[in-house]
Each structure stands twice: as structure tokens, then as C-alpha cells.
C-alpha positions as CSV (number, residue, x, y, z in Angstrom):
1,M,-26.1,-75.5,-5.8
2,P,-24.4,-77.5,-8.7
3,S,-26.5,-78.9,-11.5
4,D,-26.9,-82.6,-12.1
5,D,-24.5,-82.4,-15.0
6,E,-21.9,-80.7,-12.8
7,I,-22.2,-83.3,-10.1
8,L,-21.7,-86.1,-12.6
9,A,-18.8,-84.3,-14.3
10,E,-17.1,-84.0,-10.9
11,L,-17.5,-87.7,-10.3
12,T,-16.0,-88.4,-13.7
13,R,-13.0,-86.3,-12.9
14,L,-12.5,-88.1,-9.6
15,R,-12.6,-91.5,-11.3
16,A,-9.9,-90.4,-13.7
17,H,-7.3,-90.8,-10.9
18,D,-8.3,-94.5,-10.2
19,A,-6.9,-97.6,-11.7
20,P,-9.0,-98.6,-14.7
21,T,-11.7,-101.2,-14.1
22,R,-12.1,-102.0,-17.8
23,G,-9.6,-102.7,-20.5
24,G,-7.6,-105.5,-18.9
25,R,-4.9,-103.4,-17.3
26,T,-5.7,-104.0,-13.6
27,F,-4.5,-107.4,-12.3
28,A,-6.2,-107.3,-8.9
29,Y,-9.6,-106.3,-7.4
30,V,-11.2,-106.2,-10.9
31,Y,-12.9,-109.1,-12.7
32,E,-13.8,-108.2,-16.2
33,A,-15.8,-110.4,-18.6
34,G,-15.3,-108.2,-21.6
35,L,-18.9,-108.9,-22.8
36,P,-20.5,-106.0,-24.5
37,G,-23.6,-104.7,-22.7
38,L,-23.1,-106.7,-19.5
39,D,-22.2,-103.6,-17.4
40,D,-25.3,-101.8,-18.7
41,L,-27.6,-104.7,-17.9
42,A,-26.2,-104.9,-14.4
43,A,-26.7,-101.2,-13.8
44,R,-30.3,-101.3,-15.1
45,A,-31.1,-104.3,-13.0
46,Y,-29.6,-102.6,-9.9
47,A,-31.7,-99.4,-10.6
48,T,-34.9,-101.5,-10.8
49,F,-34.3,-102.9,-7.3
50,A,-32.3,-100.1,-5.7
51,T,-35.1,-98.9,-3.4
52,V,-36.2,-102.4,-2.4
53,N,-35.2,-103.2,1.2
54,A,-34.1,-106.8,1.6
55,L,-34.6,-106.5,5.4
56,D,-38.1,-107.9,5.2
57,M,-38.8,-110.4,2.5
58,T,-42.4,-110.7,3.6
59,V,-42.9,-107.2,2.5
60,F,-40.8,-107.5,-0.6
61,P,-41.3,-111.2,-1.7
62,S,-39.4,-110.6,-5.0
63,V,-36.2,-110.8,-2.8
64,V,-37.1,-114.4,-2.0
65,R,-37.4,-115.4,-5.7
66,L,-34.2,-113.6,-6.7
67,E,-32.1,-115.1,-3.8
68,N,-33.4,-118.6,-4.3
69,D,-32.5,-118.5,-8.0
70,V,-29.0,-117.2,-7.3
71,V,-28.3,-119.7,-4.5
72,A,-29.7,-122.5,-6.6
73,F,-27.3,-121.6,-9.5
74,A,-24.3,-121.7,-7.1
75,A,-25.5,-124.9,-5.4
76,R,-25.9,-126.8,-8.8
77,L,-22.5,-125.7,-9.9
78,L,-20.7,-126.6,-6.6
79,G,-21.8,-130.1,-5.8
80,G,-25.0,-129.2,-3.9
81,D,-28.2,-131.2,-3.8
82,D,-31.8,-130.7,-2.8
83,A,-30.8,-130.3,0.8
84,T,-28.3,-127.5,0.1
85,R,-29.2,-124.1,1.5
86,G,-27.4,-120.8,1.3
87,S,-27.6,-117.0,1.5
88,F,-26.7,-114.1,-0.8
89,T,-24.2,-111.8,0.9
90,S,-22.3,-108.5,0.3
91,G,-19.0,-110.3,-0.6
92,G,-16.5,-112.9,0.3
93,T,-15.6,-111.4,3.7
94,E,-19.3,-111.5,4.8
95,S,-19.7,-115.1,3.4
96,I,-16.7,-116.2,5.4
97,L,-17.7,-114.4,8.5
98,L,-21.1,-115.9,8.4
99,A,-19.7,-119.4,7.9
100,V,-17.3,-118.9,10.8
101,K,-20.2,-117.7,13.0
102,A,-22.3,-120.8,12.0
103,A,-19.5,-123.1,12.7
104,R,-18.8,-121.5,16.1
105,D,-22.5,-121.6,17.1
106,H,-22.8,-125.2,15.9
107,A,-19.8,-126.2,18.0
108,R,-21.4,-124.5,21.0
109,A,-24.7,-126.2,20.5
110,T,-23.5,-129.7,19.7
111,R,-20.2,-129.9,21.6
112,G,-20.5,-127.3,24.3
113,L,-17.3,-125.4,23.1
114,T,-16.8,-122.2,25.0
115,D,-13.3,-121.4,23.8
116,P,-13.4,-122.3,20.1
117,A,-10.5,-122.3,17.7
118,I,-10.1,-122.1,13.9
119,V,-7.4,-124.1,12.1
120,L,-6.0,-122.2,9.0
121,P,-3.3,-122.8,6.5
122,A,-0.9,-119.8,6.6
123,T,-2.2,-119.0,3.1
124,A,-5.9,-118.8,4.1
125,H,-7.5,-115.5,3.3
126,V,-7.2,-112.9,6.0
127,A,-11.0,-112.6,6.1
128,F,-10.9,-115.7,8.4
129,R,-8.6,-113.9,10.8
130,K,-11.0,-110.9,10.7
131,A,-13.9,-113.3,11.4
132,A,-12.0,-114.9,14.3
133,H,-11.2,-111.4,15.7
134,Y,-14.8,-110.3,15.5
135,L,-16.3,-113.6,16.8
136,G,-13.7,-114.5,19.5
137,L,-12.1,-117.6,18.0
138,R,-8.4,-118.5,18.6
139,V,-6.5,-118.9,15.4
140,V,-4.2,-121.9,14.9
141,T,-2.0,-121.4,11.8
142,V,-0.5,-124.3,9.9
143,P,2.6,-123.5,7.7
144,V,2.6,-124.4,4.0
145,D,5.2,-126.2,1.9
146,P,7.6,-123.5,0.4
147,V,7.4,-125.2,-3.0
148,T,3.8,-126.4,-3.4
149,L,2.5,-123.5,-1.2
150,T,-0.2,-125.9,0.2
151,P,-0.5,-127.3,3.7
152,D,0.3,-130.9,4.6
153,P,-2.9,-132.6,5.7
154,R,-0.9,-134.4,8.5
155,D,0.1,-130.9,9.8
156,M,-3.6,-129.8,9.6
157,A,-4.6,-133.0,11.5
158,G,-2.0,-132.3,14.2
159,A,-3.4,-128.8,14.7
160,V,-6.9,-130.0,15.3
161,G,-7.8,-130.3,19.0
162,E,-10.7,-130.7,21.3
163,R,-11.5,-127.0,21.0
164,T,-11.4,-126.8,17.2
165,A,-14.7,-125.5,15.8
166,L,-13.6,-125.1,12.2
167,V,-11.0,-126.2,9.7
168,V,-10.4,-124.2,6.5
169,A,-9.2,-125.1,3.0
170,S,-8.8,-122.8,0.0
171,A,-9.9,-123.4,-3.6
172,P,-7.6,-121.8,-4.6
173,S,-5.6,-119.6,-2.2
174,Y,-5.7,-115.9,-3.1
175,A,-2.0,-115.1,-2.7
176,H,-0.6,-118.0,-4.8
177,G,-3.6,-119.4,-6.7
178,V,-2.9,-123.0,-5.7
179,L,-5.6,-125.5,-4.7
180,D,-5.3,-126.9,-1.1
181,P,-5.9,-130.7,-0.7
182,V,-9.5,-130.2,0.1
183,A,-10.6,-133.8,0.2
184,D,-7.9,-134.8,2.6
185,I,-8.5,-131.8,4.9
186,A,-12.3,-132.4,4.9
187,A,-11.7,-136.1,5.7
188,L,-9.6,-135.3,8.7
189,A,-12.2,-132.8,9.9
190,R,-15.0,-135.4,9.4
191,E,-13.1,-138.0,11.4
192,R,-12.9,-135.6,14.4
193,G,-16.5,-134.3,14.0
194,V,-15.2,-130.8,13.1
195,W,-16.8,-128.4,10.6
196,C,-14.9,-127.9,7.4
197,H,-15.3,-124.7,5.3
198,V,-14.0,-124.4,1.7
199,D,-13.1,-120.8,0.6
200,A,-13.9,-120.9,-3.1
201,C,-14.6,-117.2,-3.2
202,V,-12.2,-116.9,-6.2
203,G,-12.4,-120.4,-7.7
204,G,-16.1,-121.3,-7.2
205,M,-17.3,-119.7,-10.5
206,V,-14.4,-120.9,-12.6
207,L,-12.9,-124.2,-11.4
208,P,-16.0,-126.3,-12.3
209,Y,-15.9,-124.9,-15.9
210,L,-12.2,-125.5,-16.1
211,R,-12.9,-129.1,-15.2
212,R,-15.4,-129.3,-18.0
213,L,-12.7,-128.1,-20.4
214,G,-10.6,-131.0,-19.4
215,R,-8.4,-129.4,-16.8
216,D,-7.5,-131.8,-13.9
217,I,-9.2,-130.1,-10.9
218,A,-9.2,-132.1,-7.7
219,P,-12.5,-132.4,-5.8
220,F,-13.1,-129.3,-3.7
221,D,-16.8,-128.5,-3.4
222,L,-19.9,-129.7,-1.5
223,S,-19.7,-133.1,-3.2
224,V,-16.6,-133.8,-1.0
225,P,-17.6,-135.7,2.2
226,G,-16.9,-133.7,5.2
227,V,-17.3,-130.2,3.6
228,H,-20.0,-128.4,5.6
229,S,-20.0,-125.0,4.0
230,L,-18.5,-123.2,1.0
231,S,-18.2,-119.5,0.0
232,V,-18.2,-118.3,-3.7
233,D,-18.1,-114.8,-4.9
234,L,-20.3,-113.8,-7.8
235,H,-18.5,-110.5,-8.1
236,K,-15.3,-112.3,-9.1
237,Y,-15.6,-114.8,-11.9
238,G,-19.3,-114.5,-11.9
239,F,-18.7,-111.0,-13.2
240,A,-21.4,-109.4,-11.2
241,D,-20.9,-105.9,-9.7
242,K,-19.0,-105.7,-6.4
243,G,-21.1,-106.7,-3.4
244,A,-22.3,-110.1,-4.6
245,S,-21.4,-113.5,-2.9
246,V,-23.0,-116.7,-1.8
247,V,-22.4,-118.9,1.3
248,L,-23.6,-122.4,0.9
249,Y,-24.4,-125.0,3.6
250,R,-24.8,-128.8,3.2
251,D,-28.3,-128.5,4.8
252,A,-30.8,-126.1,6.5
253,A,-29.8,-127.3,10.0
254,L,-26.3,-126.0,9.5
255,R,-27.5,-122.7,8.0
256,R,-29.7,-122.1,11.0
257,H,-26.6,-121.3,13.0
258,Q,-25.9,-118.4,10.7
259,Y,-29.2,-116.5,11.4
260,F,-29.8,-113.9,14.1
261,A,-33.3,-113.6,15.4
262,S,-34.7,-111.6,18.3
263,A,-38.1,-110.7,19.8
264,A,-36.5,-109.0,22.9
265,W,-37.8,-105.5,22.2
266,P,-41.1,-103.8,21.6
267,G,-40.6,-103.2,17.8
268,Y,-41.1,-105.5,14.9
269,P,-39.8,-109.1,15.2
270,V,-36.3,-109.3,13.8
271,V,-34.6,-112.1,11.8
272,N,-31.4,-111.3,9.9
273,P,-30.0,-114.0,7.7
274,T,-26.9,-112.0,7.1
275,I,-24.9,-109.3,8.9
276,L,-26.7,-106.3,7.4
277,G,-30.2,-105.4,8.4
278,S,-31.5,-102.9,5.9
279,R,-29.9,-103.5,2.6
280,S,-30.7,-102.6,-1.0
281,A,-31.8,-105.5,-3.2
282,G,-30.1,-103.8,-6.1
283,L,-27.0,-105.9,-6.0
284,L,-29.0,-109.1,-5.7
285,A,-31.0,-108.1,-8.7
286,S,-27.9,-107.1,-10.6
287,A,-26.2,-110.4,-9.9
288,W,-29.4,-112.3,-10.8
289,A,-29.5,-110.5,-14.1
290,V,-25.8,-111.2,-14.9
291,L,-26.2,-114.9,-14.1
292,R,-29.3,-115.2,-16.3
293,H,-27.6,-113.3,-19.1
294,V,-24.3,-115.2,-19.2
295,G,-25.7,-118.6,-18.4
296,D,-23.9,-121.9,-18.0
297,D,-22.5,-122.1,-21.5
298,G,-21.4,-118.5,-21.3
299,Y,-19.5,-119.1,-18.2
300,A,-17.8,-122.0,-19.8
301,D,-16.7,-119.8,-22.7
302,L,-15.4,-117.1,-20.3
303,A,-13.5,-119.7,-18.3
304,A,-11.9,-120.9,-21.5
305,A,-10.9,-117.4,-22.4
306,A,-9.5,-116.7,-18.9
307,L,-7.5,-120.0,-19.0
308,R,-6.0,-119.1,-22.4
309,A,-5.0,-115.7,-21.0
310,T,-3.5,-117.3,-17.9
311,E,-1.5,-119.7,-19.9
312,A,-0.2,-116.8,-22.0
313,V,0.7,-114.8,-18.9
314,V,2.5,-117.8,-17.2
315,A,4.5,-118.6,-20.4
316,G,5.4,-115.0,-20.9
317,V,6.5,-114.5,-17.3
318,E,8.7,-117.6,-17.5
319,R,10.5,-116.1,-20.5
320,I,11.5,-113.0,-18.6
321,D,14.9,-113.2,-17.1
322,G,14.8,-113.2,-13.3
323,L,11.1,-113.9,-13.0
324,R,9.4,-117.2,-12.1
325,V,5.9,-118.4,-11.3
326,L,5.4,-119.8,-7.9
327,G,3.5,-123.0,-7.2
328,S,1.2,-124.6,-9.7
329,P,-1.7,-122.2,-10.6
330,A,-5.0,-124.1,-10.3
331,S,-7.0,-121.6,-12.2
332,T,-6.5,-118.0,-13.1
333,L,-4.4,-116.5,-10.3
334,V,-0.7,-116.2,-10.9
335,C,2.0,-115.5,-8.3
336,V,5.4,-114.2,-9.6
337,A,8.7,-114.1,-7.8
338,S,11.8,-112.2,-8.8
339,D,15.4,-113.4,-8.4
340,I,17.1,-110.2,-9.6
341,T,15.1,-107.3,-8.3
342,D,12.6,-106.4,-5.7
343,P,8.9,-107.1,-6.7
344,L,7.9,-103.8,-4.9
345,N,10.0,-101.8,-7.4
346,V,8.6,-103.8,-10.3
347,A,5.0,-103.1,-9.2
348,D,5.8,-99.3,-9.1
349,E,7.4,-99.4,-12.5
350,M,4.4,-101.3,-13.9
351,R,2.0,-98.7,-12.4
352,E,3.9,-95.9,-14.1
353,R,3.3,-97.8,-17.4
354,G,-0.5,-98.0,-16.7
355,W,-0.7,-101.5,-15.2
356,F,-1.6,-102.6,-11.7
357,L,0.1,-105.8,-10.4
358,Q,-0.5,-106.4,-6.8
359,P,2.6,-106.4,-4.5
360,Q,2.7,-109.0,-1.7
361,L,4.9,-108.7,1.3
362,S,7.1,-111.5,2.9
363,F,5.5,-113.8,5.3
364,G,6.5,-116.9,7.3
365,G,9.6,-117.5,5.2
366,L,7.9,-116.7,1.9
367,N,9.5,-113.8,0.0
368,R,7.9,-110.8,-1.6
369,T,5.9,-111.5,-4.7
370,L,3.5,-110.1,-7.3
371,H,-0.1,-111.3,-7.6
372,L,-1.9,-111.3,-10.9
373,T,-5.6,-111.9,-11.3
374,V,-6.2,-112.9,-14.9
375,T,-9.6,-112.4,-16.5
376,P,-11.1,-113.0,-20.0
377,A,-10.3,-109.4,-20.8
378,T,-6.6,-109.9,-20.2
379,G,-6.1,-112.0,-23.3
380,P,-5.9,-109.2,-25.9
381,R,-3.6,-107.2,-23.6
382,A,-1.4,-110.0,-22.4
383,A,1.4,-109.4,-24.9
384,D,1.5,-105.6,-24.2
385,M,1.6,-106.3,-20.4
386,L,4.4,-108.8,-20.7
387,A,6.5,-106.5,-22.8
388,D,6.1,-103.7,-20.3
389,L,6.8,-106.2,-17.5
390,A,10.1,-107.2,-19.1
391,E,11.1,-103.6,-19.3
392,A,9.9,-102.9,-15.8
393,V,12.1,-105.7,-14.5
394,R,15.2,-104.3,-16.4
395,V,14.6,-100.8,-15.0
396,A,13.8,-102.0,-11.5
397,A,17.0,-104.1,-11.4
398,D,19.0,-100.8,-11.5
399,L,17.0,-99.1,-8.8
400,P,18.2,-99.0,-5.2
401,S,16.5,-101.3,-2.8
402,P,13.3,-99.9,-1.3
403,D,14.3,-101.4,2.1
404,P,14.8,-98.8,4.9
405,D,18.3,-98.1,6.2
406,P,19.4,-101.0,8.5
407,D,19.6,-98.7,11.5
408,V,16.1,-97.4,10.7
409,A,14.8,-101.0,10.3
410,E,16.4,-101.9,13.6
411,A,14.9,-98.9,15.4
412,I,11.4,-99.7,14.0
413,A,11.7,-103.4,15.1
414,A,12.5,-102.2,18.6
415,L,9.4,-100.1,18.9
416,N,6.7,-101.1,21.3
417,P,3.3,-100.7,19.7
418,A,1.6,-100.2,23.1
419,E,3.8,-97.2,23.8
420,L,3.4,-95.4,20.5
421,G,1.3,-92.2,20.6
422,P,0.0,-90.2,17.6
423,E,3.1,-88.1,17.3
424,D,5.3,-91.2,17.3
425,M,3.2,-92.8,14.5
426,A,3.2,-89.5,12.5
427,A,7.0,-89.6,12.7
428,V,7.2,-93.2,11.4
429,L,4.8,-92.4,8.6
430,A,6.8,-89.4,7.7
431,A,9.9,-91.6,7.5
432,A,8.0,-93.5,4.8
433,G,7.2,-90.4,2.9
434,I,3.5,-90.3,4.1
435,V,2.2,-86.8,4.9
436,P,-1.4,-86.6,6.3
437,G,-3.7,-84.9,3.8
438,E,-1.4,-85.5,0.8
439,G,-2.9,-88.8,-0.3
440,V,-1.3,-92.0,-1.4
441,P,2.5,-91.6,-2.4
442,A,3.2,-92.0,-6.1
443,R,5.6,-94.9,-5.4
444,S,4.5,-97.4,-2.8
445,A,7.7,-99.5,-2.7
446,P,9.4,-97.5,0.2
447,V,6.2,-97.5,2.2
448,L,5.6,-101.3,1.7
449,A,9.3,-102.1,2.5
450,L,9.1,-100.1,5.7
451,L,6.0,-102.0,6.6
452,D,7.7,-105.3,5.7
453,A,10.5,-104.5,8.1
454,A,8.2,-104.2,11.1
455,P,7.0,-107.0,13.4
456,Q,3.5,-108.1,12.8
457,E,1.8,-106.2,15.6
458,L,3.6,-103.0,14.6
459,K,2.9,-103.7,11.0
460,E,-0.8,-103.8,11.6
461,L,-0.7,-100.6,13.6
462,F,1.1,-98.9,10.8
463,L,-1.6,-100.1,8.4
464,V,-4.3,-98.6,10.6
465,E,-2.5,-95.3,11.0
466,F,-1.7,-95.1,7.3
467,V,-5.3,-95.6,6.2
468,G,-6.5,-93.3,9.0
469,S,-4.2,-90.6,7.6
470,L,-6.0,-90.8,4.3
471,F,-9.5,-90.1,5.7
472,S,-10.8,-87.1,7.6
473,A,-14.0,-85.3,8.2
474,S,-12.9,-82.1,6.6
475,G,-14.0,-83.0,3.0
476,A,-12.6,-81.5,-0.1
């Protein structure tokens, strides 16, 4: 049996192959404050509450105090009032799923809807599609303007029908970092008696502070008439550890539709505010400690640092021949397009230089791009990143296209997902250089390009098969 030191050493060796989560080199998935001691505080707070089960707050009343404090912080920041209610969740996806459930059940109870639909801009986070898939809602997608990358409220209004249970706006959208016209979308939803949810998972903890700094931020939160609910992630620009989000509702009557309760069994009476039953209170305590430590003034300072870093990145990107920033970044997310080379190759070149810029595939007439999440920790590294980005673009411009051979692309497009068996999928994955058991390929561009060439249904099947090829029950 290995010793504790050997176990921890092995974990450290495994981490060495991951993208770095500190140091400002990873421009997606990671939100870094750069504050000394914050990670240690979060870890110690988690350890203090790791064994507390948030399933039953009557047994562990500390959970009530922590959650009320966290929700109150978010509500004060995001236009809430004394009637506002909310819940702490495991992340943006759960916050969104709960809001969709609440809107669906509210529409059932108040309007008798049995075949509800959700109206989404094409740029809405895919978590809404996941929620619709899980909860049985039809998705109605509204295209966005190719320049502003936001939906026209008139198109949103035209998509709302008698069966619409929920209308969605993003503040900002993840893919492009632009702010949807929330007030207009909420107004049209209000006129039709339809629930409006604002996805502020990314922007909720930074946009209010950017406004205080003098940035022109259009209204987007619970202060906007017609907004019923809002999601905000504390593990993004709240800088808490992953697994920390809040979903807010205008009042308790709306939040009631989120809850699940049952006494239809001989065990203890069950009420679950969120999706999970048993769950550690560690992440709640960790987020609570981070909010207390940073505080309102601290978040304003971090927002200012992130804004300075974003402005440096945007200016630097615009100076690189062949690159341009899409849309008008509302906060700290930047979307980059290339006119001279494939962004997929650029992303691979940057990864070889120790940076992670997130590649995004084409969709609905929008070309491939690169996504950059900018944090306060980016500032000191921005010049180095931009210098490497310029070199990566020059190198990538001389590389062959990652797109599959036209005959291969045509053959892939002709495949019928319903008829593909395991051997067929293995052959397709092999064509992309993916061999089960050998992990993630060193260069992702050929894999992503092959994926991009496939129709949507086939693309989603490829994704399932690819991820499934990475995991097995055999262990190391």
C-alpha cells in the first residue's frame, strides 16, 4: 500500500500534464484573481465544511447562514431587493437548469402549458439546450446579427408563441463576450406574460463593477422590469473554487417552482432545493470565505485590473496582421477571428508555446474563432502572450489547412448517424488520428476540423464517441 506522500506525489505528477490554472497562461476555464493567500483560504474553508451534508439544513443549520449570506451578496449586486430569493448551486449549468425547470413548472401551473418551448439567441450558452433536453422543452433558436453578434429583439418577439415558457438573454454571451439587449428582450417577454431569464454566469460578478468604474453597461439584471431570474457564477469572476454559482429569482413564489419535495415513501421527508441531494457544504463555505475576504471594494479593484488586461489584449490583437476582434466586448471575454490562417492551427501553435486559447467551431454562418477569457492575472502576462500569438499566426499561416480531404468530408457528411455502429465510429475517429487508450492527440486542429465538417447530429455523436474513447473502467 502506498504511503500518503507517495499518493500525493502521484497526484502532483498527474497534474503536470494539465494546462496551468495559475500564472495567467490559460485563457478559458480558469478564473484567476492573482491575490496572494486566496487559494489557501478557500482550501481551508472547504476543509472545515467538507464533511457537512447540505442535504438537510435542519441538521446542519450552518448551511442556512452561509447560503443566505452568499445569496444576499449576489442579490445586492444584481438589482435584487428584499423580495429576492435564490439558491447556491454547483455551477452555471445547474443554475440554468434549475431556472429552466422553474420557468417550465411555472408555465404549467399558471398557463397550463403541456408542450413548452424555450426561445434562445443562437449565442445562448449550450447549457440551455442541455436543460431543454433533460426537461422536455422545444428549442426555438433566433439568429444573431453577424456584426454585433446579438439578436434583434423583433426577431425574438417573432419567435415567442403561445407555448413559449421561457425567453433567454445573455450578459454577456460566452462565445463572443457581447451583451444582449436585455431590457428589450425582457420587455417583450413581459408583454406576453413569459418568463425571462438572464444568463449572467460570466458577467454577473464583473459587469456591475465595470459600471462603477465608468464603463457604459446597459441594464441587464433584476432591476430590469420583466426579468424573472438570473444566474451568476461565483467560480468565475467571483474567484471561488469550481462548483460555486447562484440562481436568483424575483421573489419566493417564482423560486418555489425550482424545488422538489416528496413524502411518497416510508423514509425521511425529502425536499431538495437543487438537483443534488447529498452534497458537501465545503464549496459553499469556500465561496462564502472568498466573498468575505475579497469584499465589494476588492471586487471593484479586480474588475479594474481585468478591464486593463482586456484592453491590452484587444489592442494587441488588433495590431497583429490577419487578426481582428469580433463584436464589441462588454466585459472581459474576447473573440478573435483570423483572415489569413485557420484559428484551429493558431490554437495548436499557442498550446505548443504554453498558452491555451480556446478554439471555437463554425456555426450558423459564423466562422471559426478563438475565445479568450481575460482575468486580473492576465495583465502581467499579456505582452508575452501577444508576442507568442503574433508568432503563432505567422507559423500557422504556412501550415496546411486542418480541414479533411474534400472526398473524406463529403463521405462524412453522407453518413447516417442512426446506422453507425461501434466499428464505424472507431474508423471515423481513427481518420482523425484518435486511437482509443492513447489519450488526447497532441494537435487538436485536425480533430476539430473533421468535427466541423460533419452535420450537427453527426457532430454530436462524434463528440460522445470521442469522450467515451478517453474513459474506461480499466484504470492505469
